[in-house]
C-alpha positions, 0 to 999 in steps of 0.5 A: 248055709245048706238048710238042715233036714229031716233024716227020715222024711227030709223035710227042712228042720225049723230054727231052734232059739237055743241048744236043745236039752235032748239028744234027739227032737221029733221032726215036726212034719214025720215025728221022727227023732232026729239028732239034735245036732242037725237043728239050726240055731238062731244065734248062730244065723244071727237072729236075736230071740225075741225079749222075755216079756215082764210079769204083770205084777210087776210095775214099771220101775219108779211108778209108786215114786212118781204117784207119791209126787203126784199125790204130794204135789195135789194136795200140797196145791188144794191146801194153799188154794184152801187157805187163800179162799178162806183168808181173802173172804172179807175183802171177796164178800166185800165185793159181792153186789150190794142189795139195790136200795131205793135212793133216798127221798126227801119228803115232807110229813104229809107226802109220806106214803105210809100214811095212806095205809093207817086205819081211820080216825087216828088221834095221835100219829107219828112220823120217823124218816128213818131213811134221811135221818140217816142219810145226814152224816152231820147231825142226823145220824150222831143224833140217831147213834146210842143210846137213844131215847127209850121209846124210839130205840126200842121202836128201832130195835124192834124193826129188824124183827119185824122186817127181816131188813137192818135198820139201814135198808128202811125209808120210813116208819108212820104210828098211829094210836087211838089214846083210849085204846091200848093198841098201836098200829105201825106201818113200815116202808122198806127200800128194797123188797123184804124176804118173807122167809126172814120175818116167819123167822121171828114169828110163831109158826104156829100162828101165821095165817093169810088174810084177805090173801096177804100173809100174816105173822105173830111176833113178840116184841119184848118185853112190852108188846106182841104184834102181828105182822100184815105183809100187804106189799113188797115193800110195805108192812102193816103191823097191829101192836098190842100192850096188854094181850096177843093181837089177832088176825081180825084185829087187821080189819080196820087196816087197808091192804092197799093205799088209801086217800088222807082225807079218807082216813085222817082226822081233818084237824091232824091234816091240817096240821101236817099241812100248815104245821109241819111244811118242810123236811123233819127226821121225826114229827107227831100230830094229835088232838088232845081234847078228852085226854086227861094225862100228857102222852109220853111222846109229847116232850114237855114235863107232867101238867095238870088236867086243866092245862092239857085239857086246853091244848086241842092239837099239837104239831112237834117236829125235829128236822136239821135247821141251824144244826139242830130245831126242835119245835112244837105248835099248840092249838089253844082253847082259850086265851086262858089256856094260852097264858097257862101253857106259855108260863110252863113252857117258859119253866122249861131251862135246857143246858146249851141251847142256843135258843129257846122262845115261846111265841104267842099269837096275836089276839086276832089270829088263830090261837096256835101257841109256838115253842121252838128250842135249837142247839147242836147235836150234844145238847138235843142228845142230852135233852132227848135221852135224859129230858130237860131240867125244870126250873121254878 
């Protein structure tokens, strides 16, 4: 096709995309009006016009529907995941790593490390081998199940408050007292490091302090007592328990933040009783000297006796051990032969229903005057005796 030119300047006219609406169009070179018929059309030359661009405000077809599908899938997936997470939380928590506990070590009473933190010159010392007791599934743990004897039950329920740990994470507890003072000293050895933050939750924050560089907390032990809890080492807690008034940091002065030799703190008669009268493993035990005692202490498992009989007991050592199911034994150093006979008569009046054996052994005249009382029975018998007291037949 011969190119169309301007009638005025002979310039080649450019192609137009559609028929002109006017009769004439200006020449792009000289500006003269050229009849529209001379302008070449793009369609006529086989050139397709460029497609029209869609308006920017119009979204591509189906975009809203696609977005809703995506959002719905996301919400559904999140809901299923959250439901599964909540449904399996108990199983997943059960697989969490357990707190690393020290292994249960069976120790003789004299080997308990808690003894080395006690104050000097105690009249009575009590030990509870709690980890060993709970570890014995045959007779130990059933015996410790509730209901328990009131003093033991009160002590065990205070341990989580004092330590911030469950009872199962306590290794052993040692308690001492002077019988002329309403104050107890308590040493708790734990099977893992305790948390100061947990202890502080039970404490009266206005009465927290430092004693010899170690944190001390005032803690209530309802309904009987108040305590000053002294955190001396990561697995050792020392407490002063007051029965009539609130303890103060100065009440801790008789205690030590570090272990001491037993010979320096435990009176010789009690130390000898620990070594010779309690030589095997026990769940619980007590040693004491009663030379000046007027009434029977609550922790001595016997009925009320008269003052003369009690004055005849100089030293005692009692313990509960897992031998032939359960055996309670008590050794009593008596003042003289008359005291032995009087106490023997008293013990023979005690009848424990269901016991497999009960016996009183009197020493020969030429030996040291230690009188022994022994009681053996199964868990049910011992629980009944310890929880409800013994029946006395006269």
